[in-house]
C-alpha positions as CSV (number, residue, x, y, z in Angstrom):
1,M,27.7,15.9,61.7
2,A,27.4,13.1,59.8
3,E,25.3,14.7,56.6
4,V,29.1,16.6,56.3
5,K,30.7,13.6,56.0
6,K,28.5,12.3,53.3
7,Q,28.4,15.2,51.3
8,N,32.2,15.4,51.1
9,W,32.4,11.8,50.3
10,L,29.8,12.5,47.6
11,K,31.5,15.5,46.2
12,R,35.0,13.2,45.6
13,A,33.7,10.4,44.0
14,L,32.1,12.7,41.4
15,G,35.1,14.7,41.2
16,A,37.2,11.7,41.2
17,I,34.8,10.5,38.0
18,C,35.1,14.0,36.3
19,R,38.9,14.0,36.7
20,Y,39.1,10.3,35.4
21,F,36.8,11.3,32.3
22,R,38.5,14.4,31.8
23,E,42.3,12.5,31.4
24,L,40.4,9.9,29.4
25,R,39.7,12.7,27.0
26,S,43.0,13.9,26.9
27,E,44.3,10.4,26.4
28,L,42.4,9.6,23.6
29,K,43.3,12.7,21.6
30,K,47.3,11.5,21.6
31,V,45.6,8.3,19.6
32,V,46.6,7.9,15.8
33,W,44.0,5.6,14.2
34,S,44.9,3.5,11.7
35,T,43.8,4.0,8.4
36,P,41.1,1.5,6.8
37,K,44.4,0.6,4.4
38,Q,46.1,-0.4,6.8
39,V,43.3,-2.4,9.1
40,L,42.8,-4.0,5.7
41,K,46.4,-4.7,5.2
42,N,47.0,-6.2,9.0
43,T,44.1,-8.0,8.7
44,L,45.3,-9.9,5.7
45,I,48.7,-10.6,7.3
46,V,47.1,-12.4,10.4
47,I,44.6,-14.3,8.2
48,V,47.8,-15.8,6.1
49,C,49.6,-16.4,9.3
50,V,46.2,-18.1,11.1
51,L,46.3,-20.4,7.8
52,V,50.2,-21.2,7.8
53,V,50.1,-22.1,11.3
54,G,47.0,-24.0,10.4
55,V,48.6,-26.1,7.8
56,F,52.0,-26.4,9.8
57,I,49.3,-28.2,12.6
58,W,47.6,-30.1,10.0
59,V,51.1,-31.7,8.6
60,F,52.5,-32.7,12.0
61,D,49.1,-33.9,12.8
62,L,49.0,-36.2,9.6
63,V,52.6,-36.8,10.1
64,A,51.9,-38.4,13.5
65,T,49.7,-40.1,13.1
66,V,50.9,-42.1,9.8
67,G,54.1,-42.6,12.7
68,R,51.7,-44.1,15.5
69,D,49.9,-46.0,13.1
70,A,52.8,-47.8,11.5
71,L,54.4,-48.5,15.2
72,I,51.3,-50.0,16.0
73,E,51.4,-52.2,13.2
74,L,54.8,-53.0,13.4
75,F,54.8,-53.9,17.1
76,H,51.0,-55.4,16.7
77,G,52.5,-57.9,14.1
78,A,55.3,-58.5,15.9
79,T,53.6,-60.0,18.3
80,H,51.5,-61.7,16.0
81,S,54.5,-64.0,14.4
82,H,56.0,-65.5,17.5
């Protein structure tokens, strides 16, 4: 009796796995793959965006550092003049 249940479980598991791969194959047929030209265009757009954001962060960091140093110098100089 226990042997029959094991066999049914195995049969269901194998059936589920086969069904998964059939559905996967069916879904992959619906995919519209990008052309190499589209991939290149999208890659360049991403690179440009990364560079623009990187420059923005670099400028912000530079301004923040100069501002911080100016404030430190202002308050440090004010404490020494008294």
